[in-house]
N, C-alpha and C positions, 0 to 999 in steps of 0.2 A: 503493500498500499503506500510506504514511505516514497518507493522508486517511483511509483505512478505520479505522486504529488510534486517530487523534483525534477523528474522529466518534463512534466506539464509546466511547472515553472520557468524551466530552461528554455524549453520551446517558446513560450511565451515571451521571454525576456530577449530571444532571437530575433523574433517577428517584430517587436517593438524597435529594436536597434536596427535592423535592416531597413524597414520602412522609415523610420525617424532619419536615417543617414540620406535618404532620397533628396536630391533639390526638386524643385519646382519644374513641371516640363517647359516652363517660359525663363529659365534662367538665361538661356542660350539668346533670347528674344530682347532683352532688356534695352541693348542699342536700338532697336529698332522701333520699339512702342512709342506712340505719339502721332504728331500729325507733321505732314510732309509737303512741301510746294516745290515743284521741280520744272524743269524745261527739257527738252530732248528733241531727237531727230531720227526719223526713219523712214519707213516707206509712205505712212501717211502724211509725211512733212514733218515741218517745223511746227512744234507744239508745245503746249505747257498744261498743268494740272496739278490735283494735289491726291494724296491717299493717306490714310491713317491705320495705323495697327493697335487695336484696344482690346484689352481682355473683356469678358463679359462672362455670363452665368456664373457668377462667383468663381473666376478664373478658371474654369473647366474649358473654355475655348477662347480663341482669339478671333476678332473680326477686323478685316482688313476692308474698307471701302476706298474707292479710288473714282475720280472723275478727272478727264482730259478733254482739251479742246485743241482742233486743228482747224486753223483760220481756211476760208475757200481759196482758192486759187484759179488761175486762168480756166482751166479744166473740170477742177474737182470742188464741190459744194463743201462746206463748213461739215467737220465731224465731230460730234460729242459722244462721247464713251463713258458708260457709268458701269460700275462693277462692284460685286461683293464677293468677298472670299470668307470661308469658315476654316480655321484651323484647328485640328482637333488632336487627342492624343489616340493611340491604339491601346489594345490591352495591355501592352506593357507598361504604361504610361508615361512613354515618349512622345512628344508632339513630333509627328511625323506624316501626317496626313492632311490634305486641305480639299475643298471642293469649292468651285469656282463658277458663278453665274454673271452673266452681263445682259444691257440692254440689247444686244445684237441676238439674244437667242442661245449662245454658247453654254454649254456646261462642260467643266473641265475637272477630272479627279487628278490630284497630284500626290506625289511621294515626296517627302522633305528630307533633303540631307544637309549636313553642315559642315563648312570647310572653315579654315582659320578665322576669317572675317567676313563669312558670306553664309547667306541661307539661300538654299537651291530649291526651287521648285521643279519637279521634271512630271510631266504628264504621262499617262500610261499609254502602251502601244496599243492602238486600235486599227484594225484592217482599214486602210483606205483613208485615214486622217492622219495628219501631221503630228507630230512630237512636239510638245511645246516644252519651253524651258524658261523660268523667269527666275533671276538672280538678283540680290540685295548684297551690294559689298559695301562694308564700311570704310569710308575714305578718313573720315575724323569724326570727332564727336557729333559733330552738326550735319555731316555732308555724307550722303550714300550715292553710290552708283545702282542704276536700275536698268537691266537689260532683259530684254524679251526677245527669245530666240525660236526658230521653228526648223523642224528637219523631216525629210521624207523617211530617212531610215533609223531614226533615233542616234546617230553616231556624229552625222556632218551637218552642224546648225548653222543658218543664217541668222544675222542679228535683223530682227524687224523692227524694233525701236530700243533706243538705249538715251539716258540722260543722268543727269546729276539732281539729286534734289536735297534742299536744306531744311532743317529741323525748323518748325513752325512754332511748335508747343513741346 
């Protein structure tokens, strides 16, 4: 009986220690949280916009909202792009999944990886659909580079839009 009690106490202590040592799934996101204003260029042309990353649902998810505008040019009308992305943890507790929606009717499921000063979103391979990659790279405390790329094979990516954004809040 004593053995069962001791074993139960040890397992309980081990469980508390293991879970207590885990950081928040959002620790790697601290530098990206907040509101940002940026300018960039790419296939839609020269444009600007805003985006934000904010925790939601008691810090169980992070919501990114983005708005960008590209002025009309000689042969192209003005383009306004709005999107929403929800970043969430998988069963391991790591924030490594996201789902994206935009005003053009696109929905993209992303897997998330982390590099030294970057957070990289890469879409799943789907037959007859390009693979998308969205990368946020910290340049300094108040500036990030944002790059959106596409690939037909998931290996050779071309840049669609790239620009720098400054922290607004």
